[in-house]
N, C-alpha and C positions, 0 to 999 in steps of 0.2 A: 786946961788941956782939952784939945778938941777930941770929940768922940766921932767915930766913923758911923755914918748912917747906912744901914743895910740897904742895898739897892734891890728893889723888887724885880724879879725876873719872871717872865712868862715861860712856862715849860714849853718845850718844842712839841708840836703836834705829833701824835703817834700814828703809826700806820692804821690802827683801828679807828682813829678819829676821821680819817679820810675815806672810810668804807663807803659812805653814801656817794662820794665822788667817784670812787672806783667802780661802783655798780652803774652809775650814770655813764661813765666813760665806756664801759663794756657794752652797754645798751646802745650808745651812740655809734660805737664801732660796728656793731652788727647792722644797725640801720644804715650806716654809710655804705657798707658792702652791699646790702640789699638794693639800696637806691642806685648805686653805681652799676650793678648788674642790670637793673631795669633801664638805666640811661644807655648803657652799651647796647642793649637789645634794640632800643629806639634808633641808634646810629647804624644799625645793620641793614636798614632799608636802602633801596637803590639811590635815593637822594638823602644823605644823612642830614639830620636836623642839627644845625649849628648850636642851638641852645642845648640839645641833649649831649652833644660832644663836649661843650664847655662844662656842663653840669657833671658829666662823668669824670672829667679831669679834676674838677674841684673836689669831688667826693674822694677820688683816689689820692689826692694830696692830703686830705684830712686824716686818713687812716694812720700814716706815720706819726702825725702830731698826737693822735690819741694813744698810739703805742708808746710814744715817748713819755706822755703823762703817766701812763700806767707803770712804766719803768721808774719814773720819779717817785711814785707812791711806794713801790717796792724798795727803793733805795733810801727812802726817808727824806727826800729833798723836794717833794711836792709842796706847792704853796709858797715857794721862795722864788723871787725874780732872778733870772740868769744874770742880768746885767748889774743890778745894784745890791742884790742879796736881801732886800727887804721882803717882808711878807706880802704876798699878793692878796688884795682884799677879797673877802669871801664873796662879795657881790659879783666881782669879776669872774671868779671861779664858778659861781652859779650860772652866769651867763655863758661863759666860755671855759668849761672845765679843763680843757687841754692847754690853756694859756700857760706860757712859760715865762712871761714877763708882766710887770705891772704896767699900768696905763702910761705912766710917765716915760718908761724906757722903750726903746725900739724892740720890735718883735724879733726874737732870735731865729736864726735859720737852723732848722732841725735836720 
């Protein structure tokens, strides 16, 4: 008679286990807003610097990505790929804490 072998499951990460990432995301959000304001100040001259304009736009688009990551932490879905549902490797989250997808899947539109 075959016996069933218990399957080892890894417990889902808790909100508190993501605390370092939450703190990092909040710091990055503040830094993005500060840098965006500085870049916008640079664009206010009579001949706007195209690099400053591009930088301000990139920083402005990052804030919603950070906000979405903070919402995923609060909802308990942080660290899971939007596309395939697999865990996003910690190394990716350390490099890009607002990532919503694993490297293999396309980046989702937030």
